[in-house]
C-alpha positions as CSV (number, residue, x, y, z in Angstrom):
1,M,-61.4,3.6,30.0
2,A,-63.3,1.0,28.2
3,I,-62.0,-2.5,28.1
4,R,-62.6,-4.4,24.9
5,S,-63.0,-8.0,24.8
6,L,-60.5,-10.0,22.9
7,N,-62.0,-12.2,20.2
8,S,-60.3,-15.0,18.4
9,S,-59.2,-12.9,15.5
10,H,-57.3,-10.5,17.8
11,I,-55.6,-13.4,19.5
12,K,-54.5,-14.9,16.1
13,L,-53.1,-11.5,15.1
14,C,-51.1,-11.1,18.3
15,C,-49.7,-14.6,17.9
16,Q,-48.6,-13.8,14.3
17,L,-46.9,-10.6,15.4
18,I,-45.0,-12.4,18.2
19,A,-44.0,-15.2,15.8
20,S,-42.8,-12.7,13.2
21,Q,-40.7,-10.9,15.9
22,K,-39.2,-14.2,17.0
23,S,-38.3,-15.1,13.4
24,K,-36.6,-11.7,12.9
25,K,-34.4,-12.3,15.9
26,K,-33.2,-15.6,14.4
27,C,-32.3,-13.9,11.1
28,V,-29.9,-11.4,12.6
29,G,-26.1,-12.1,11.8
30,F,-24.5,-14.7,9.4
31,S,-24.1,-18.4,9.6
32,L,-20.7,-20.0,10.0
33,L,-20.9,-21.3,6.4
34,E,-21.5,-17.8,5.0
35,L,-18.5,-16.5,7.0
36,I,-16.2,-19.2,5.7
37,I,-17.3,-18.6,2.1
38,G,-16.8,-14.8,2.5
39,M,-13.4,-15.3,4.0
40,L,-12.3,-17.6,1.2
41,F,-13.5,-15.1,-1.4
42,M,-11.6,-12.2,0.4
43,T,-8.4,-14.4,0.6
44,W,-8.6,-15.2,-3.1
45,A,-9.0,-11.5,-4.0
46,L,-6.1,-10.5,-1.7
47,L,-3.8,-13.2,-3.2
48,G,-4.7,-11.9,-6.7
49,F,-3.7,-8.4,-5.7
50,L,-0.4,-9.6,-4.1
51,A,0.5,-11.6,-7.2
52,L,-0.3,-8.6,-9.4
53,N,1.9,-6.4,-7.2
54,S,4.8,-8.9,-7.3
55,S,4.7,-9.3,-11.1
56,S,4.6,-5.5,-11.4
57,K,7.7,-5.1,-9.3
58,Q,9.5,-7.8,-11.3
59,G,8.7,-6.0,-14.5
60,A,9.8,-2.7,-13.2
61,M,13.1,-4.1,-11.9
62,D,13.7,-5.9,-15.2
63,A,13.2,-2.6,-17.1
64,Y,15.5,-0.8,-14.7
65,F,18.4,-3.2,-15.0
66,E,18.0,-3.4,-18.8
67,F,18.2,0.4,-18.9
68,I,21.3,0.4,-16.7
69,G,22.9,-2.2,-19.0
70,F,22.1,-0.1,-22.1
71,Q,23.6,3.0,-20.5
72,A,26.8,1.1,-19.6
73,A,27.1,0.1,-23.3
74,Q,26.2,3.5,-24.6
75,E,28.7,5.2,-22.4
76,A,31.7,3.2,-23.7
77,I,30.5,3.9,-27.3
78,E,30.2,7.6,-26.7
79,V,33.7,7.9,-25.1
80,L,35.4,6.0,-27.9
81,E,33.5,7.7,-30.6
82,S,34.5,11.1,-29.3
83,F,38.2,10.5,-30.0
84,G,37.5,10.1,-33.7
85,Y,38.6,7.8,-36.4
86,R,42.4,8.7,-36.6
87,W,43.0,8.4,-32.9
88,L,41.1,5.0,-32.7
89,L,43.1,3.8,-35.7
90,T,46.6,4.9,-34.6
91,R,46.3,4.6,-30.8
92,Y,43.5,2.4,-29.6
93,M,43.6,-0.4,-32.2
94,E,47.4,-1.1,-31.8
95,P,48.0,-4.6,-30.4
96,N,49.1,-4.8,-26.8
97,V,48.5,-1.1,-26.2
98,N,45.6,0.2,-24.3
99,P,45.7,4.0,-23.8
100,L,42.4,4.0,-21.9
101,S,42.7,1.7,-18.9
102,E,39.0,2.1,-18.1
103,Y,38.0,0.8,-21.5
104,P,40.1,-2.4,-22.2
105,K,39.4,-4.1,-25.5
106,R,38.6,-7.7,-26.1
107,E,38.2,-8.8,-22.5
108,W,35.3,-8.9,-20.1
109,H,35.9,-6.2,-17.4
110,N,34.0,-4.4,-14.7
111,V,32.0,-1.5,-15.9
112,I,32.9,0.5,-12.8
113,P,36.6,1.1,-12.4
114,K,37.9,0.6,-8.9
115,E,39.0,4.2,-8.3
116,N,35.9,6.0,-9.5
117,F,32.7,6.4,-7.5
118,Y,30.6,8.5,-10.0
119,Y,28.5,5.5,-11.3
120,P,25.3,4.3,-9.7
121,E,25.9,1.1,-7.6
122,E,23.8,-1.0,-9.9
123,V,26.2,-0.5,-12.8
124,G,28.7,-2.7,-10.8
125,Y,26.4,-5.7,-11.5
126,F,27.5,-5.7,-15.1
127,D,30.6,-6.7,-17.1
128,R,31.5,-5.1,-20.4
129,W,33.3,-6.3,-23.6
130,I,34.6,-3.8,-26.1
131,E,35.7,-4.7,-29.6
132,V,37.0,-2.4,-32.3
133,E,37.7,-3.3,-35.9
134,K,38.5,-1.5,-39.1
135,I,36.1,-1.8,-42.0
136,S,36.9,-0.7,-45.6
137,S,34.5,-0.6,-48.4
138,G,35.7,1.1,-51.6
139,E,36.7,4.6,-50.8
140,S,35.0,4.6,-47.4
141,N,36.9,3.7,-44.3
142,A,35.3,3.2,-40.9
143,I,35.9,1.7,-37.5
144,R,33.2,-0.4,-36.0
145,I,32.9,-0.2,-32.2
146,T,30.9,-3.0,-30.6
147,V,30.1,-3.0,-26.9
148,K,28.5,-6.0,-25.2
149,V,27.2,-5.8,-21.6
150,K,26.1,-8.8,-19.6
151,P,24.9,-9.2,-16.0
152,K,27.4,-10.7,-13.5
153,G,26.5,-14.1,-12.2
154,Q,24.8,-14.2,-8.8
155,S,24.1,-10.4,-8.9
156,K,20.8,-8.6,-8.4
157,A,20.7,-7.8,-12.1
158,M,20.9,-11.5,-13.0
159,A,18.1,-12.3,-10.4
160,Y,15.8,-9.6,-11.8
161,L,16.4,-9.8,-15.5
162,N,13.8,-12.3,-17.0
163,S,16.2,-13.9,-19.4
164,S,19.9,-13.2,-18.6
165,K,19.9,-10.5,-21.2
166,N,23.2,-9.7,-23.0
167,I,23.1,-6.2,-24.5
168,S,25.0,-5.5,-27.6
169,L,25.4,-2.0,-29.3
170,S,27.4,-1.1,-32.3
171,T,28.3,2.1,-34.1
172,L,30.6,3.2,-37.0
173,V,33.1,6.0,-36.8
174,F,33.9,7.1,-40.4
175,E,37.1,8.6,-41.6
176,Q,36.8,12.4,-42.2
177,P,37.7,13.4,-45.8
178,L,40.8,15.6,-46.0
């Protein structure tokens, strides 16, 4: 095997290769400053995601409790409406008489009666007010049923509803022509 002699150009080339390999070893990994900046960026992104998740939950619960309040108002209207004009006029509108104990008029009361368990638990976070009045206009006679529902103080509904929303629904029950 022939041995070549090393000239100065070969030695320079070898030194450059060794120097480039040493510099490559120094470039492996990240500096502490790069890690801190990366962690700050990841923390900021994670906090943004958590804030979005929290506001999404707040909006969903607000819509859910608003729906429950509307259903509590709608239920009372449908029950009273189903009895018809004559019954409401002769039985329900009489002063000091309340033929439907679950639907007292002109007072705030629990939506869920104490004896019944067929309502969702969340309905119990609301109070209801029922008002019935006779309206006459020319030959037309009607009874206006107004139901107001409000969240009870210190309840989950009050905590989740963005602005303590009072819900009010009204309907007219007309007299049937004879």
